[in-house]
ZALO-222558 format. One record per residue (C-alpha): residue in three letters; x, y, z. Coordinates in steps of 0.001 Angstrom, whole numbers, plus 524288, in hexadecimal, padded with zeros to 5 digits. Layout:
AlaXYZ
...
END
This chain:
UnkEBEE1545CBF9589
UnkEB0B654733F99D4
UnkEACD453BB0F913B
UnkEB78253347F9724
UnkEB3A2536FEFA503
UnkEA5225346CFA2D4
UnkEA7A85272BF9CCE
UnkEB0A0523BCFA838
UnkEA65B527DCFB233
UnkE9D5751E2EFAB89
UnkEA65A512CBFA85A
UnkEAFDE51281FB3DF
UnkEA50F51006FBDF6
UnkE9F0B5064CFB47F
UnkEABFB4FF14FB3A7
UnkEAC9A4FDC2FC271
UnkE9E844F8E9FC2CB
UnkEA0334EDDDFB8F1
UnkEADC84EA50FBDE6
UnkEA7744E4F6FCA40
UnkEB1A64EB11FD338
UnkEA7F74F273FDBB3
UnkEA3824EAD1FE793
UnkE99BE4F513FEBE4
UnkE8CC54F629FE4EE
UnkE8BF750465FE8F7
UnkE989D5070FFE1A2
UnkE922A5018FFD576
UnkE86D650AFDFD764
UnkE907D51642FD8FA
UnkE97BF51268FCC9B
UnkE8B01511FDFC515
UnkE87D851FC2FC9DB
UnkE94E852441FC460
UnkE911551E18FB76E
UnkE84D852678FB800
UnkE8D635329DFB85B
UnkE94FE52D3EFACCD
UnkE886452A50FA57B
UnkE83DA53867FA6DE
UnkE916053D8AFA397
UnkE923E5359AF9713
UnkE84AF539FEF9318
UnkE86E054860F9603
UnkE950454A54F9226
UnkE978D54045F878E
UnkE8B8553A83F80F1
UnkE84235475AF806A
UnkE8E9A54E60F788C
UnkE90E954296F6FE3
UnkE82A8540C4F6BEC
UnkE820654F4EF68E3
UnkE8DEA54DADF6012
UnkE95D055688F68F8
UnkEA00B54D52F6EAC
UnkEA84954ABEF6278
UnkEA92955196F5567
UnkEA6BD5444DF4F2B
UnkE986153FEAF4E67
UnkE9D2E531D0F4E7C
UnkEA45153353F5B64
UnkE990753B06F6137
UnkE900552FB5F5DE1
UnkE997552616F6422
UnkE9A8852E17F709D
UnkE8BBF52FADF70AC
UnkE8AAE520F9F725F
UnkE8EA052344F807B
UnkE8017525D4F828D
UnkE7D9E51748F80AE
UnkE889B51422F8A18
UnkE816451B45F9506
UnkE74375154EF91B9
UnkE6DFA51F21F886D
UnkE6BC65205EF79CE
UnkE735652A03F716A
UnkE68E352954F66C5
UnkE5DFA52D1EF7012
UnkE662553795F7687
UnkE699B53DD3F6983
UnkE5B4253ECEF659A
UnkE55D2542DCF72DD
UnkE60C654C37F7631
UnkE675C55123F69CE
UnkE5B6455181F6106
UnkE4F87553F6F69C5
UnkE54EA55ADCF75C2
UnkE5EB3563A3F6EE7
UnkE555256754F63F9
UnkE48B9568F8F6BC4
UnkE4DDE56CC8F7926
UnkE430156DEBF836D
UnkE383C56CD1F7933
UnkE2D4856441F7E42
UnkE2ADB55796F7692
UnkE3758559BDF6EA4
UnkE424A559B1F78A9
UnkE425A54C07F7E7D
UnkE49B655126F8A5B
UnkE3D9055848F8F46
UnkE32E654EE4F8AD2
UnkE2B23548E2F961A
UnkE346554041F9DEE
UnkE2CCF5366FFA607
UnkE279A53F51FB0D3
UnkE2FD654B49FADAB
UnkE2B10557D0FA738
UnkE35F455F25FA03C
UnkE2DE35687AF9801
UnkE231E57245F9B5A
UnkE1BF756DA3F8F28
UnkE19A155FA1F93AD
UnkE0E3E55B55F9C3A
UnkE0F8655E8BFAA9A
UnkE0BC2553A9FB3F4
UnkE09EB553D2FC29D
UnkE161254BFAFC5CB
UnkE1ED755579FBE54
UnkE1EAA55EAEFC9FB
UnkE283C5556FFD092
UnkE315A553C0FC4F3
UnkE3B8355D25FCA6B
UnkE3D46552EFFD516
UnkE3C54545E4FCE0C
UnkE430C54A2DFC160
UnkE507754890FC77B
UnkE4DFD53A2DFCA3B
UnkE48F65381CFBC65
UnkE556153E38FB6F4
UnkE5D125333BFBD67
UnkE55B05297FFB4D6
UnkE59BF52FFBFA809
UnkE6498526DFFA39D
UnkE5E4351ABAFA96A
UnkE522351D3AFA11D
UnkE5ACE51F2FF9528
UnkE6091511B7F975B
UnkE53CA50AD6F9A50
UnkE4991510B9F9159
UnkE4ACE51EBBF8C94
UnkE537F51C77F80B7
UnkE4AF351182F7B7B
UnkE3E2D518EDF7D7A
UnkE44195256DF7823
UnkE49A451EF0F6BFE
UnkE3C26519A7F68D1
UnkE368852750F6ABB
UnkE40B952D52F61BB
UnkE3D1252370F5742
UnkE2E9C526D0F584D
UnkE31C853556F5766
UnkE3A4253371F4B50
UnkE467553844F5223
UnkE4EAD52C35F4F51
UnkE4C9752D61F40B3
UnkE50B053B99F413A
UnkE5D8553782F4783
UnkE5FC752C3DF3E28
UnkE5E1C52231F4905
UnkE58A65149AF464F
UnkE4F2E5114CF5145
UnkE517B5029DF5182
UnkE603F503C4F51C6
UnkE5FC250EBCF5BB3
UnkE56AB5072CF64BF
UnkE5F104FAF6F63B9
UnkE6B3E502CCF66E9
UnkE64B55097EF7274
UnkE5FC14FCA5F782F
UnkE6CDA4F5D4F7661
UnkE73F950158F7C71
UnkE6B0F50051F8854
UnkE6E024F1D8F8985
UnkE7C9A4F482F88E3
UnkE7B934FFA3F92B2
UnkE73BD4F7C0F9C9D
UnkE7CF14EC3DF9A9C
UnkE89674F384F9DBE
UnkE846A4FCF7FA815
UnkE7B864F3B7FAF8E
UnkE7CC24E562FABA0
UnkE8BA64E4A0FABF1
UnkE8C684EB3FFB94B
UnkE821F4E1BEFBE51
UnkE8AAC4D68BFB9B5
UnkE982F4DB77FBD74
UnkE975C4E5E1FC812
UnkE972B4DBCEFD2E8
UnkE8CD44E2DBFDAFC
UnkE7E504E098FDCC9
UnkE752A4E3C5FD197
UnkE6E1B4EDEBFD9DB
UnkE7A304F677FDA8C
UnkE7C7E4F567FCBE3
UnkE6E7E4F89BFC82E
UnkE6E16503B7FD212
UnkE7AE1508E4FCCBC
UnkE75F850838FBEBF
UnkE69B050FD7FC25A
UnkE7190519C1FCA3F
UnkE7A9851BBFFBE99
UnkE6EE152008FB69D
UnkE69705285EFC19C
UnkE765D52FC1FC222
UnkE771A53117FB35D
UnkE68D25350EFB24A
UnkE692653FD1FBC77
UnkE761C544C8FB70B
UnkE70245463BFA980
UnkE639254BE2FAF01
UnkE69F5556EAFB68E
UnkE720755AABFAA98
UnkE67DD559E6F9FC3
UnkE5B9C55EB1FA6C3
UnkE606056C2DFAB30
UnkE642256EF7F9D10
UnkE5627570A9F9818
UnkE4D2456FDBFA3D2
UnkE4FEB57BDEFABEA
UnkE47D1587C3FAF4B
UnkE4B9A590F2FA43E
UnkE4B29587C5F9886
UnkE3FFE5883AF8EC2
UnkE372557D8DF8974
UnkE32F958301F7C29
UnkE27EE57D7FF73F4
UnkE26E057DDFF6519
UnkE1DA7587D0F5EF0
UnkE120458461F5658
UnkE1B5158171F4B20
UnkE22855779FF53CE
UnkE2E8E5803CF5452
UnkE3678585C6F5F78
UnkE371359471F5DC3
UnkE45015965DF6298
UnkE50C6591E2F5AE4
UnkE57205852FF5F20
UnkE629C58BEEF65C1
UnkE59CA59597F6CE7
UnkE514258A2FF7115
UnkE5CF9583A2F777F
UnkE5FDF58FF0F7F55
UnkE520559047F84D5
UnkE5115581C4F8819
UnkE5E9257E98F8D6B
UnkE659558186F9A24
UnkE73B15810CF9EB0
UnkE784757E9BFAC8A
UnkE84A557E9CFB4B6
UnkE8D07583A4FA994
UnkE980E58775FB2CF
UnkE984057A37FB98C
UnkEA36357294FB346
UnkE9FA4565BCFB9BD
UnkE919856652FB4D5
UnkE963E56A58FA748
UnkE9FEE55F26FA6BE
UnkE96C455463FAB50
UnkE8AD45597CFA3FB
UnkE91EB5593AF9705
UnkE8FB6567D1F95B3
UnkE80FC56602F95E3
UnkE7FC757098FA02A
UnkE82B857931F9451
UnkE761257474F8E54
UnkE7391580DEF868B
UnkE807957F99F7F80
UnkE7E3457123F7D7D
UnkE71055738AF7714
UnkE766957E0BF6E35
UnkE82865762EF6A98
UnkE7F6F567B8F6CE7
UnkE8A2F5632BF63A0
UnkE94BE56A76F6B15
UnkE9BF7562D6F75AC
UnkE97EC566D8F8359
UnkEA5BF56ABDF8753
UnkEA3AC57753F7F7B
UnkE96BA57B7EF85A4
UnkE9CA458456F900F
UnkEA3C558C68F85D7
UnkE97EE58CB5F7CE8
UnkE8F0C590FBF881A
UnkE957259E60F8903
UnkE91F05A12BF7AD8
UnkE842A59BBDF7C36
UnkE815F5A3B4F8880
UnkE86195B04EF820F
UnkE7E5D5ADA9F75A3
UnkE72025AA92F7D6C
UnkE73325B797F8476
UnkE75895BEACF77A1
UnkE69055B94DF719D
UnkE61445BA0AF7E51
UnkE5F965AB52F7F47
UnkE5F275A3F8F8C38
UnkE6B0D59CE2F9153
UnkE653A59488F9C20
UnkE6F2958FC5FA604
UnkE6F4458B8CFB430
UnkE7C0158F16FBAB3
UnkE7CF0582B1FC2DD
UnkE79AC57459FC158
UnkE716B5747AFCDBF
UnkE6A5F58094FC8DA
UnkE670C57983FBC2B
UnkE61B756DC5FC392
UnkE595557693FCC23
UnkE542E57D7AFC011
UnkE51175705EFB9E6
UnkE49ED56BF9FC62B
UnkE41EA5787BFC657
UnkE3EC157676FB7F2
UnkE3A1856895FBA9B
UnkE318256DD9FC593
UnkE2BDD5786BFBCC4
UnkE292D56ED4FB1AC
UnkE22E1565C1FBB85
UnkE198256FFAFC0BC
UnkE164F5791DFB552
UnkE0EE3575BCFA90C
END
């Protein structure tokens, strides 16, 4: 049902846009913003589970559903390597977890170089989050795929670089064609409204993803471990996840529904191949087991509380070396 709803939030407004039945340009902009909600919803509640192999029992059908990433402008190949392989294996480890590597003018790890402008990142980070999906569409996937090739990560996943790059580029062409070019041709309103709507769609999607993903690993209590002299992390993998991951708003049904259960980030990291609809039930067992073995179970009670904690973390990382 969630999958159906998210796809409808994306495609119903799109249908009205290309049908040319809207006389007001501002209505086109509003419809695009609704598509932004659908974009985030598909990414969080559908694609994410599928690429993890947690949507269907069948790997074939998971792969098919994972293609929805291309439909919303991203790359399933890149996401699988960045997210499944690097982030889930090396969570919050500097130079290994791509999610905390230096991002433009953002500092997400206490082990990266502190610069003067970082002291303002708790302010400007929120605007940069809005650019997340737009950068995926324009440049990130292409640059990242080249980086994965140089690091030998494509070979490890059995991915042919040439074919993958061709597929990524063609998917971008198709995405731009149907989300921007067709509306320019058939919406019946000025190009300024269409372009503005397209950009707003990505702003909405970007900030939606940012406020869900960032409070999961960048809050005040999480750790940023470094390997020892033997290049090993001293804690076991499961213990490591407990120290580097944070839950939030676990009693908020609306947040849980829209976020695809990713507010139960601890459970997701321990059981990434389990569908997110089971995380609430699993969380009771995980919390009890953590207490039994004296391990942390980091959780912010509210969504707003998690965002405040994330903002304070950005401020700390921007002012302390």
